C-alpha positions as CSV (number, residue, x, y, z in Angstrom):
1,M,-19.1,-12.7,-9.2
2,T,-16.3,-12.9,-6.8
3,D,-16.7,-12.0,-3.2
4,T,-14.4,-11.6,-0.3
5,N,-14.7,-15.2,0.8
6,V,-13.2,-16.3,-2.6
7,R,-10.7,-13.5,-3.0
8,F,-9.3,-13.9,0.5
9,Q,-9.8,-17.7,0.8
10,S,-6.2,-18.4,1.6
11,G,-6.5,-16.4,4.8
12,F,-4.2,-13.9,6.5
13,P,-1.0,-14.1,8.5
14,K,-1.3,-14.0,12.3
15,I,0.8,-12.2,14.8
16,G,2.7,-14.4,17.2
17,I,3.2,-13.2,20.8
18,R,6.2,-14.7,22.6
19,P,6.3,-14.1,26.4
20,T,9.9,-14.7,27.5
21,I,10.9,-15.2,31.1
22,D,13.8,-15.8,33.4
23,G,14.2,-19.6,33.4
24,R,15.5,-19.9,36.9
25,R,13.0,-22.0,39.0
26,K,12.4,-22.1,42.7
27,G,11.1,-18.6,43.0
28,V,12.3,-16.4,40.2
29,R,10.4,-17.8,37.3
30,E,7.3,-18.5,39.4
31,S,7.1,-14.9,40.6
32,L,7.1,-13.6,37.0
33,E,4.7,-16.0,35.2
34,E,1.6,-14.0,35.6
35,Q,3.1,-10.6,34.8
36,T,4.9,-11.9,31.7
37,M,1.8,-13.7,30.3
38,N,-0.3,-10.6,31.0
39,M,2.0,-8.6,28.9
40,A,1.4,-11.0,26.0
41,I,-2.4,-10.9,26.5
42,A,-2.4,-7.1,26.6
43,T,-0.3,-6.9,23.5
44,A,-2.6,-9.3,21.6
45,K,-5.7,-7.4,22.8
46,L,-4.2,-4.0,21.7
47,L,-3.3,-5.3,18.2
48,S,-6.7,-7.1,17.6
49,E,-8.5,-3.9,18.6
50,H,-6.6,-1.5,16.4
51,L,-5.7,-3.5,13.3
52,R,-7.8,-5.0,10.5
53,Y,-7.1,-7.4,7.7
54,P,-7.9,-6.3,4.1
55,N,-11.4,-8.0,4.3
56,G,-12.2,-5.9,7.4
57,D,-11.8,-8.7,10.0
58,P,-9.8,-8.0,13.2
59,V,-6.2,-9.1,13.1
60,E,-5.7,-12.4,14.9
61,C,-2.9,-13.1,17.4
62,V,-1.4,-16.4,18.7
63,I,0.2,-16.5,22.1
64,A,2.8,-19.2,23.0
65,D,1.3,-21.9,25.2
66,T,3.8,-21.2,28.0
67,C,6.2,-18.5,28.9
68,I,9.6,-19.1,27.1
69,G,12.4,-19.7,29.6
70,G,14.8,-21.7,27.4
71,V,15.4,-23.2,24.0
72,S,12.9,-26.1,24.3
73,E,10.0,-23.8,25.0
74,A,11.3,-21.5,22.2
75,A,11.2,-24.5,19.8
76,A,7.7,-25.5,21.0
77,C,6.5,-21.9,20.4
78,A,8.1,-21.9,16.9
79,D,6.2,-25.2,16.1
80,K,2.9,-23.7,17.2
81,F,3.5,-20.5,15.2
82,A,4.3,-22.5,12.1
83,R,1.1,-24.6,12.4
84,S,-1.0,-21.5,13.1
85,G,0.1,-19.4,10.2
86,V,2.1,-16.8,12.1
87,G,3.9,-14.3,9.9
88,V,5.0,-11.7,12.5
89,S,6.5,-12.2,15.9
90,I,6.6,-10.0,19.0
91,T,8.6,-11.0,22.1
92,V,7.5,-9.4,25.4
93,T,9.1,-9.5,28.8
94,P,9.4,-7.6,32.0
95,C,12.6,-9.3,33.1
96,W,16.0,-10.8,32.3
97,C,15.9,-13.9,30.1
98,Y,18.5,-16.0,28.4
99,G,19.0,-14.1,25.2
100,T,20.0,-16.5,22.4
101,E,18.1,-19.4,24.1
102,T,14.8,-17.6,24.0
103,M,15.0,-15.6,20.7
104,D,12.9,-16.2,17.6
105,M,15.3,-17.6,15.0
106,D,13.1,-17.6,11.9
107,P,14.9,-15.4,9.3
108,S,11.9,-14.6,7.2
109,I,9.5,-13.4,9.9
110,P,9.7,-9.7,11.0
111,K,10.4,-9.6,14.7
112,A,10.3,-7.1,17.6
113,V,11.0,-7.2,21.3
114,W,9.2,-5.2,23.9
115,G,11.3,-4.9,27.1
116,F,9.3,-3.6,30.0
117,N,10.7,-0.4,31.6
118,G,10.6,-1.3,35.2
119,T,13.1,-1.2,38.1
120,E,12.1,-4.4,39.9
121,R,13.4,-6.7,37.1
122,P,15.8,-5.9,34.2
123,G,13.6,-6.1,31.2
124,A,15.8,-3.5,29.5
125,V,18.8,-5.6,30.1
126,Y,17.3,-8.5,28.3
127,L,16.1,-6.2,25.5
128,A,19.7,-4.9,25.0
129,A,21.2,-8.4,25.2
130,V,18.8,-10.1,22.8
131,L,19.0,-7.3,20.3
132,S,22.7,-7.6,20.4
133,G,22.3,-11.3,19.6
134,Y,20.0,-10.6,16.7
135,A,22.5,-8.1,15.2
136,Q,25.4,-10.6,15.7
137,K,23.4,-13.4,14.0
138,G,22.2,-11.1,11.1
139,L,18.6,-11.2,12.1
140,P,17.5,-7.5,12.4
141,A,14.9,-7.0,15.1
142,F,13.0,-3.9,16.3
143,G,13.5,-2.8,19.9
144,I,10.6,-1.4,21.9
145,Y,11.2,0.3,25.3
146,G,8.9,2.8,27.0
147,E,10.3,6.2,27.9
148,H,8.9,6.2,31.4
149,V,9.4,3.7,34.2
150,Q,6.4,1.6,35.1
151,D,5.6,-0.2,38.3
152,S,5.8,-4.0,38.2
153,G,2.0,-4.4,38.7
154,D,1.1,-1.9,35.9
155,T,-0.6,-3.9,33.1
156,S,-1.2,-0.8,30.9
157,I,0.7,-0.2,27.7
158,P,2.2,3.3,27.5
159,F,1.3,5.4,24.5
160,D,4.8,5.4,23.0
161,V,5.0,1.6,23.3
162,K,1.5,1.3,21.7
163,D,2.6,3.4,18.7
164,K,5.6,1.2,18.1
165,L,3.7,-2.0,18.6
166,I,1.0,-1.0,16.1
167,G,3.5,0.5,13.6
168,F,5.7,-2.6,13.7
169,A,2.7,-5.0,13.4
170,K,1.2,-3.1,10.4
171,A,4.4,-3.3,8.5
172,G,5.1,-6.9,9.5
173,L,1.7,-8.0,8.4
174,A,2.3,-6.4,5.0
175,V,5.5,-8.3,4.6
176,A,3.9,-11.6,5.6
177,Y,0.8,-11.1,3.4
178,M,2.8,-10.3,0.3
179,R,4.9,-13.5,0.6
180,G,3.8,-16.2,-1.9
181,K,1.4,-13.9,-3.8
182,S,1.8,-12.7,-7.4
183,Y,2.3,-9.6,-9.5
184,L,0.3,-10.1,-12.7
185,S,1.8,-8.4,-15.8
186,M,-1.0,-8.0,-18.2
187,G,1.0,-7.2,-21.3
188,S,4.6,-6.1,-21.4
189,V,6.6,-2.9,-21.6
190,S,4.5,0.3,-22.2
191,M,6.1,3.0,-24.3
192,G,9.6,2.3,-22.9
193,I,8.6,3.0,-19.3
194,A,11.3,1.3,-17.2
195,G,8.9,0.5,-14.4
196,S,7.0,-1.7,-16.8
197,I,10.1,-3.9,-17.3
198,V,8.9,-6.3,-14.6
199,N,11.9,-7.4,-12.6
200,D,11.2,-10.9,-11.3
201,A,14.4,-10.9,-9.1
202,F,13.1,-7.8,-7.3
203,F,9.7,-9.4,-6.6
204,Q,11.2,-12.7,-5.6
205,E,14.1,-11.6,-3.4
206,Y,12.7,-8.5,-1.8
207,L,9.0,-9.2,-1.5
208,G,8.8,-13.0,-1.7
209,M,6.4,-12.8,-4.6
210,R,5.9,-14.5,-7.9
211,T,5.7,-12.7,-11.2
212,E,2.9,-13.9,-13.5
213,Y,2.5,-12.9,-17.2
214,I,-0.3,-12.9,-19.7
215,D,-0.4,-11.4,-23.2
216,M,-3.1,-8.8,-23.8
217,S,-4.5,-11.0,-26.5
218,E,-6.0,-13.0,-23.5
219,F,-8.5,-10.2,-23.1
220,V,-9.6,-10.6,-26.8
221,R,-9.8,-14.4,-26.4
222,R,-12.0,-14.1,-23.3
223,M,-14.3,-11.5,-24.9
224,E,-14.7,-13.3,-28.1
225,E,-15.2,-16.8,-26.5
226,G,-17.5,-15.5,-23.8
227,I,-15.1,-16.4,-20.9
228,Y,-16.8,-14.1,-18.4
229,D,-20.0,-14.1,-16.4
230,G,-22.6,-12.9,-18.8
231,A,-25.2,-12.3,-16.1
232,E,-22.8,-10.2,-14.2
233,F,-22.0,-8.3,-17.4
234,E,-25.6,-7.3,-17.8
235,K,-25.8,-6.3,-14.2
236,A,-22.6,-4.2,-14.6
237,L,-23.8,-2.5,-17.7
238,T,-27.1,-1.5,-16.1
239,W,-25.1,-0.1,-13.1
240,V,-22.8,1.8,-15.5
241,K,-25.8,3.4,-17.3
242,E,-27.3,4.5,-14.0
243,N,-24.1,5.6,-12.2
244,C,-21.3,6.5,-14.6
245,I,-21.8,10.0,-16.0
246,E,-20.6,10.4,-19.5
247,G,-18.8,13.7,-19.9
248,P,-18.3,15.9,-23.0
249,D,-16.3,14.7,-25.9
250,N,-13.3,17.0,-26.3
251,N,-12.1,15.4,-29.6
252,P,-12.4,17.5,-32.8
253,A,-15.8,16.9,-34.4
254,H,-14.3,14.9,-37.3
255,L,-12.7,12.5,-34.9
256,Q,-15.6,11.9,-32.6
257,T,-17.2,8.5,-32.8
258,S,-20.8,7.7,-33.2
259,R,-23.2,7.0,-30.4
260,E,-23.3,3.4,-31.5
261,Q,-19.5,3.1,-31.2
262,K,-19.5,4.9,-27.8
263,D,-22.1,2.4,-26.5
264,A,-20.0,-0.5,-27.9
265,D,-17.0,0.9,-26.1
266,W,-18.9,0.9,-22.8
267,E,-19.6,-2.8,-23.3
268,T,-16.0,-3.5,-24.0
269,V,-14.6,-1.7,-21.0
270,V,-17.0,-3.4,-18.7
271,K,-15.9,-6.8,-20.0
272,M,-12.3,-5.7,-19.6
273,T,-12.9,-4.9,-16.0
274,Q,-14.5,-8.3,-15.3
275,I,-11.7,-10.1,-17.1
276,A,-8.9,-8.3,-15.4
277,R,-10.4,-9.1,-12.0
278,D,-10.9,-12.7,-12.9
279,L,-7.3,-12.9,-14.2
280,M,-6.0,-11.6,-10.9
281,V,-8.0,-13.5,-8.3
282,G,-10.1,-16.1,-10.2
283,N,-13.8,-16.6,-10.3
284,P,-15.6,-19.8,-9.4
285,R,-18.5,-18.8,-11.7
286,L,-16.2,-19.5,-14.7
287,A,-15.8,-23.1,-13.6
288,E,-19.6,-23.4,-13.6
289,L,-19.6,-22.1,-17.2
290,G,-17.1,-24.7,-18.2
291,F,-13.8,-22.7,-17.9
292,G,-12.1,-24.6,-15.1
293,E,-8.6,-23.5,-15.8
294,E,-9.5,-19.8,-16.1
295,A,-11.5,-20.0,-12.9
296,G,-8.3,-20.3,-10.9
297,G,-6.8,-16.9,-11.6
298,H,-3.2,-15.9,-10.8
299,N,-3.2,-15.3,-7.1
300,A,-2.3,-11.7,-7.8
301,I,-2.6,-9.0,-5.1
302,V,-1.3,-6.4,-7.6
303,A,-1.3,-6.2,-11.4
304,G,-0.5,-3.9,-14.2
305,F,-2.0,-3.3,-17.6
306,Q,0.3,-2.3,-20.5
307,G,-2.4,-0.7,-22.6
308,Q,-0.4,1.8,-24.6
309,R,0.2,1.4,-27.3
310,Q,-0.3,-2.1,-28.7
311,W,-3.8,-2.3,-27.1
312,T,-5.0,1.3,-27.2
313,D,-4.1,2.0,-30.8
314,H,-6.9,-0.5,-31.7
315,F,-9.1,-1.2,-28.6
316,P,-10.7,1.0,-25.9
317,N,-8.2,2.1,-23.3
318,G,-8.0,0.6,-19.8
319,D,-8.9,3.7,-17.8
320,F,-12.4,2.5,-16.8
321,M,-11.0,-0.9,-15.9
322,E,-8.2,0.4,-13.8
323,T,-10.2,3.1,-12.1
324,V,-13.1,0.9,-11.1
325,L,-10.9,-1.9,-9.9
326,N,-8.8,0.5,-7.8
327,S,-12.0,1.9,-6.2
328,S,-13.8,0.5,-3.2
329,Y,-17.1,-0.2,-4.9
330,D,-18.5,-1.4,-8.1
331,W,-21.8,-3.0,-9.4
332,N,-21.5,-5.7,-6.7
333,G,-21.3,-3.1,-3.9
334,K,-18.6,-2.1,-1.6
335,R,-15.5,-4.3,-1.5
336,A,-11.7,-4.0,-1.0
337,P,-10.0,-2.2,-3.8
338,Y,-7.8,-4.1,-6.3
339,M,-4.3,-2.7,-7.0
340,V,-3.9,-2.2,-10.8
341,A,-1.1,-0.1,-12.2
342,T,-1.4,2.0,-15.3
343,E,1.0,1.2,-18.1
344,N,2.1,-1.9,-16.3
345,D,4.4,0.2,-14.1
346,S,5.1,-2.6,-11.6
347,L,7.3,-0.4,-9.4
348,N,4.4,2.0,-8.9
349,G,2.1,-0.9,-8.4
350,V,4.3,-2.1,-5.6
351,V,4.1,1.2,-3.6
352,M,0.3,1.2,-4.3
353,L,0.3,-2.2,-2.6
354,F,2.5,-1.0,0.3
355,G,0.1,1.9,0.9
356,Y,-3.0,-0.3,0.6
357,L,-1.7,-3.0,3.0
358,L,-0.7,-0.3,5.6
359,S,-3.9,1.6,5.4
360,N,-6.6,-0.7,3.9
361,T,-7.6,2.2,1.7
362,A,-7.6,2.7,-2.1
363,Q,-4.6,4.3,-3.7
364,I,-4.3,7.0,-6.3
365,F,-2.0,6.3,-9.3
366,A,-0.8,9.5,-10.9
367,D,1.7,11.1,-13.2
368,V,3.9,13.5,-11.2
369,R,3.2,15.9,-14.1
370,T,4.1,19.5,-13.3
371,Y,5.6,21.8,-10.7
372,W,3.6,25.0,-10.5
373,S,5.6,27.7,-8.8
374,P,3.7,30.5,-7.0
375,E,5.1,32.9,-9.6
376,S,3.9,30.8,-12.5
377,V,0.4,30.4,-11.1
378,E,0.1,34.1,-10.5
379,R,1.4,34.9,-14.0
380,V,-1.0,32.5,-15.7
381,T,-4.1,33.0,-13.6
382,G,-3.6,36.2,-11.6
383,H,-4.1,34.2,-8.4
384,K,-1.7,34.3,-5.5
385,L,-1.3,30.9,-3.8
386,E,-1.8,30.8,-0.1
387,G,-1.9,28.4,2.9
388,A,-0.5,24.9,2.2
389,A,0.0,25.9,-1.4
390,A,2.0,29.1,-0.7
391,N,5.3,27.5,-1.8
392,G,3.9,25.9,-5.0
393,L,2.1,22.8,-6.1
394,L,2.5,19.5,-7.8
395,H,-0.1,18.7,-10.5
396,L,-0.8,14.9,-10.1
397,I,-2.8,13.9,-13.1
398,N,-3.1,10.6,-15.1
399,S,-5.7,9.0,-17.3
400,G,-5.8,5.6,-15.7
401,S,-5.8,4.2,-12.2
402,A,-7.0,7.2,-10.2
403,T,-9.4,5.6,-7.8
404,M,-12.8,7.3,-7.5
405,D,-12.1,7.2,-3.7
406,G,-9.6,10.0,-4.5
407,T,-12.4,12.5,-5.1
408,G,-12.4,13.1,-1.4
409,E,-16.2,12.7,-1.2
410,Q,-15.9,10.4,1.8
411,T,-15.6,12.1,5.1
412,K,-14.0,11.5,8.5
413,D,-14.8,13.9,11.4
414,G,-16.4,16.2,8.8
415,E,-13.3,16.4,6.6
416,P,-12.6,14.9,3.2
417,A,-11.1,11.4,3.5
418,M,-10.4,8.0,1.9
419,K,-11.6,5.2,4.1
420,P,-11.4,1.4,4.3
421,F,-14.4,-0.1,2.4
422,W,-16.2,-1.2,5.5
423,E,-16.3,2.3,6.8
424,I,-17.7,3.8,3.6
425,S,-21.4,4.5,3.6
426,D,-23.6,3.9,0.6
427,E,-24.2,7.7,0.4
428,E,-20.4,8.3,0.3
429,A,-19.8,5.8,-2.4
430,Q,-22.5,7.4,-4.5
431,K,-21.0,10.8,-4.0
432,C,-17.7,9.6,-5.3
433,L,-19.5,8.2,-8.4
434,D,-21.4,11.4,-8.9
435,A,-18.2,13.5,-8.6
436,T,-16.6,11.5,-11.4
437,S,-17.4,11.9,-15.1
438,W,-16.3,9.6,-17.9
439,R,-14.9,11.5,-20.8
440,P,-14.5,10.0,-24.3
441,A,-10.8,9.3,-24.6
442,S,-8.6,11.7,-26.5
443,V,-7.9,9.9,-29.7
444,E,-4.5,11.7,-29.9
445,Y,-3.5,9.3,-27.1
446,F,-5.9,6.5,-27.5
447,R,-6.8,5.8,-31.1
448,G,-9.1,2.9,-30.0
449,G,-11.3,5.1,-27.9
450,G,-12.6,4.3,-24.5
451,Y,-13.3,6.5,-21.5
452,S,-11.1,8.4,-19.0
453,S,-12.2,9.2,-15.5
454,D,-12.4,12.9,-14.7
455,Y,-12.6,14.4,-11.2
456,L,-11.0,17.0,-9.0
457,T,-9.7,15.9,-5.6
458,R,-11.1,17.9,-2.6
459,G,-8.5,19.9,-0.7
460,G,-7.4,19.5,2.9
461,M,-6.6,15.7,2.9
462,P,-3.4,14.6,4.5
463,M,-1.6,12.5,1.8
464,T,1.6,10.6,1.3
465,M,3.2,10.2,-2.1
466,S,5.7,7.4,-2.6
467,R,7.6,5.6,-5.3
468,I,10.0,2.6,-5.7
469,N,12.9,3.0,-8.1
470,L,15.5,0.4,-9.2
471,V,19.1,1.6,-9.4
472,K,21.8,-0.5,-11.0
473,G,24.3,-1.6,-8.4
474,I,22.0,-0.7,-5.4
475,G,18.6,-2.3,-6.1
476,P,15.3,-0.8,-5.0
477,V,15.1,2.5,-3.3
478,L,12.0,4.2,-1.8
479,Q,11.1,7.9,-1.8
480,I,8.3,9.4,0.3
481,A,6.7,12.9,0.4
482,E,4.0,13.7,2.9
483,G,1.8,16.7,2.3
484,Y,-1.8,17.8,1.7
485,S,-4.3,18.0,-1.2
486,V,-5.1,21.5,-2.1
487,E,-8.3,23.1,-3.4
488,L,-7.9,26.0,-5.9
489,P,-10.5,28.4,-6.9
490,Q,-12.5,26.9,-9.8
491,H,-11.3,29.3,-12.4
492,V,-7.7,28.8,-11.4
493,H,-8.0,25.0,-11.6
494,D,-9.7,25.3,-15.0
495,T,-7.0,27.5,-16.4
496,L,-4.2,25.2,-15.2
497,D,-6.0,22.0,-16.0
498,N,-6.9,23.0,-19.5
499,R,-3.1,23.4,-20.3
500,T,-2.7,19.6,-19.8
501,D,-5.8,17.4,-20.5
502,P,-9.1,18.4,-18.9
503,T,-10.5,14.8,-19.4
504,W,-8.2,13.4,-16.7
505,P,-8.5,13.4,-12.9
506,T,-6.5,16.0,-11.0
507,T,-5.0,16.1,-7.5
508,W,-3.3,19.3,-6.5
509,F,-0.6,18.3,-4.0
510,A,1.5,20.4,-1.7
511,P,4.4,18.5,0.0
512,T,5.4,19.5,3.5
513,L,8.7,21.3,3.4
514,T,11.5,20.9,6.0
515,G,13.8,23.5,4.6
516,E,16.5,20.9,4.0
517,G,17.7,18.7,1.1
518,S,15.0,17.4,-1.2
519,F,12.4,19.2,0.9
520,H,14.0,22.6,0.8
521,S,11.3,23.6,-1.7
522,V,8.5,22.1,-3.7
523,Y,10.7,22.5,-6.8
524,E,13.3,20.3,-5.2
525,V,10.7,17.6,-4.4
526,M,9.8,17.5,-8.1
527,D,13.4,17.7,-9.3
528,N,14.4,14.8,-7.1
529,W,11.4,12.5,-7.8
530,G,12.8,9.4,-9.4
531,A,10.2,8.6,-12.1
532,N,7.2,9.9,-13.9
533,H,4.7,8.2,-11.6
534,G,3.8,8.2,-7.9
535,S,1.3,6.5,-5.7
536,I,-0.7,8.6,-3.3
537,S,-2.2,7.3,-0.1
538,Y,-4.6,9.0,2.3
539,G,-3.0,10.0,5.6
540,H,0.5,10.6,6.6
541,I,1.8,7.0,6.5
542,G,5.5,7.9,5.8
543,A,6.7,6.4,9.1
544,D,4.9,3.1,8.4
545,L,6.4,3.0,4.9
546,I,9.9,3.6,6.4
547,T,9.4,0.7,8.9
548,L,8.1,-1.6,6.1
549,A,11.1,-0.6,3.8
550,S,13.6,-1.5,6.6
551,M,12.0,-4.9,7.0
552,L,12.4,-5.5,3.3
553,R,15.9,-4.0,3.2
554,I,14.9,-1.3,0.9
555,P,16.7,2.0,1.7
556,V,14.8,5.3,1.6
557,N,16.6,8.0,-0.5
558,M,14.3,10.9,0.4
559,H,11.5,11.6,2.9
560,N,10.1,14.4,5.1
561,V,9.0,12.3,8.0
562,P,10.0,13.8,11.4
563,E,12.9,12.0,13.0
564,E,10.9,11.1,16.1
565,R,8.4,9.1,14.0
566,V,11.0,7.0,12.2
567,F,11.2,3.4,13.5
568,R,13.7,0.9,12.2
569,P,15.4,-2.2,13.5
570,R,17.8,-1.5,16.4
571,A,20.8,-2.7,14.4
572,W,20.4,0.2,12.0
573,G,22.0,2.4,14.7
574,L,25.1,0.2,14.6
575,F,25.8,1.5,11.1
576,G,26.0,5.1,12.3
577,T,23.8,7.5,14.2
578,A,24.9,10.9,12.8
579,N,23.4,10.4,9.3
580,A,20.4,8.1,9.4
581,E,20.0,8.1,5.6
582,S,23.5,6.8,5.0
583,A,23.2,4.2,7.8
584,D,20.0,3.0,6.2
585,Y,21.8,2.4,2.9
586,R,24.6,0.5,4.6
587,A,22.3,-1.6,6.8
588,C,20.1,-2.6,3.8
589,Q,23.2,-3.5,1.7
590,N,24.8,-5.5,4.6
591,F,21.8,-7.6,5.5
592,G,20.4,-7.9,1.9
593,P,16.9,-8.9,0.8
594,I,15.2,-11.3,3.2
595,Y,14.4,-13.9,0.6
596,K,17.7,-14.1,-1.2
């Protein structure tokens, strides 16, 4: 089995804190040393207390050995950061400093500057000067400046500054962690879906990632040659029999398979799950079994499985594999979810990865299948939609990577939730399993059989749906829709669900409307969605996604995040302030991908 020590053995990027200071000696610098360094210490403490790595450990911060008053100290800080594995930098200061002499010049590291809002020394003046320098040099940086004036001896961090420090750091760590990792394409293009045409230039230039490829025949080879942990297989199969409820077979009687074949399918899908995981991150147990090359894995933090149709016309489908890997628990207990995209939709896999790295929670992969207007629901069921659903619903349903966390059987403050694995209780994990049934796959779609997860997401969860699309001549663009899961009366759900495929998991989603543009109505959200898939995160993380996208130079073509929550590099305002969406496109095009 693999554990977190093996999976995360390469470690995590650290946050570098750069206290900058007025370099003038004989009184000026000396009077500011303590206050400046205390700002750095307070910032490091804040981030370590509020942020966790994917394995659950607190985020680590590295502070420069001295305050930075000139270029020699800036260089010494850069050397320390390079040795320490720093992937994000935050400069803090309460005073004027020498802008281009003290700035962080690494073009690949996301950077922010917090200028203290105080009247005794001009921290805001330095903030403006250094951000001007960053813009002039083509190194976009985030500016952080508190709304209210603080006294020089105040060591607290105002709430508005805290929010920006945390939001910037979360997105910056995501950028740094992706760099050097892989997307593993298991198979190739699925049914002509454009997102499964894995674009290596996008991954390399925008995310700093490799693209790795294996043919699906590798699954057959490993199953037939026993390239998996047999002892773990027996453990997993026992767990499946005890915890995975097999639901009714909806296939016509003459197409239903025998009990013997169904049992054989269970064995196959369990082996597929082990193999996919081992392909992604490796497994030292394979080396002990004599498979040293296979033990290494592909260093993949996200993967996709083609499945349809070359695999699923003959072998059991990948639904069990994808669902279990995308969940926060399996036969080995609770652990961080893996990101695996159905139909090898790499672009949806990327936004699953974004949501995961920003929240440390599992992600729901779904078809954005149907817009149900209030009129249509009432016509078909006699039920009048109310509350969050009053303006209509999106039916999010897909046979594959819908994590069991998406049942909503975990709770936070008494409400349905999806949580980081270290916060999930054993009881909550079991409730998610109990709320999920495994339906024999519809042979109309999956001639080779298999099992599809089936559950209904509980209502009332804040959720964010997102999607990356590639546009010829522009590159990647991101779309975001915040909203809520909705719970319908059982007979209403059954009536609507049976019109699609009742063997698949459903999330009823009501996007939050703004009355403008793509969010004028729920119909407009559906009509403007750029592809057939979307990734759904727990919580309203749209602001964090926008911050992350700006770091990666990916423009956002639609979102419903309130303007006051949007946080982008200061230079974005230099491309226009009247229309933030247009300015975002111009800024991203001007600066270009960070790894090109």
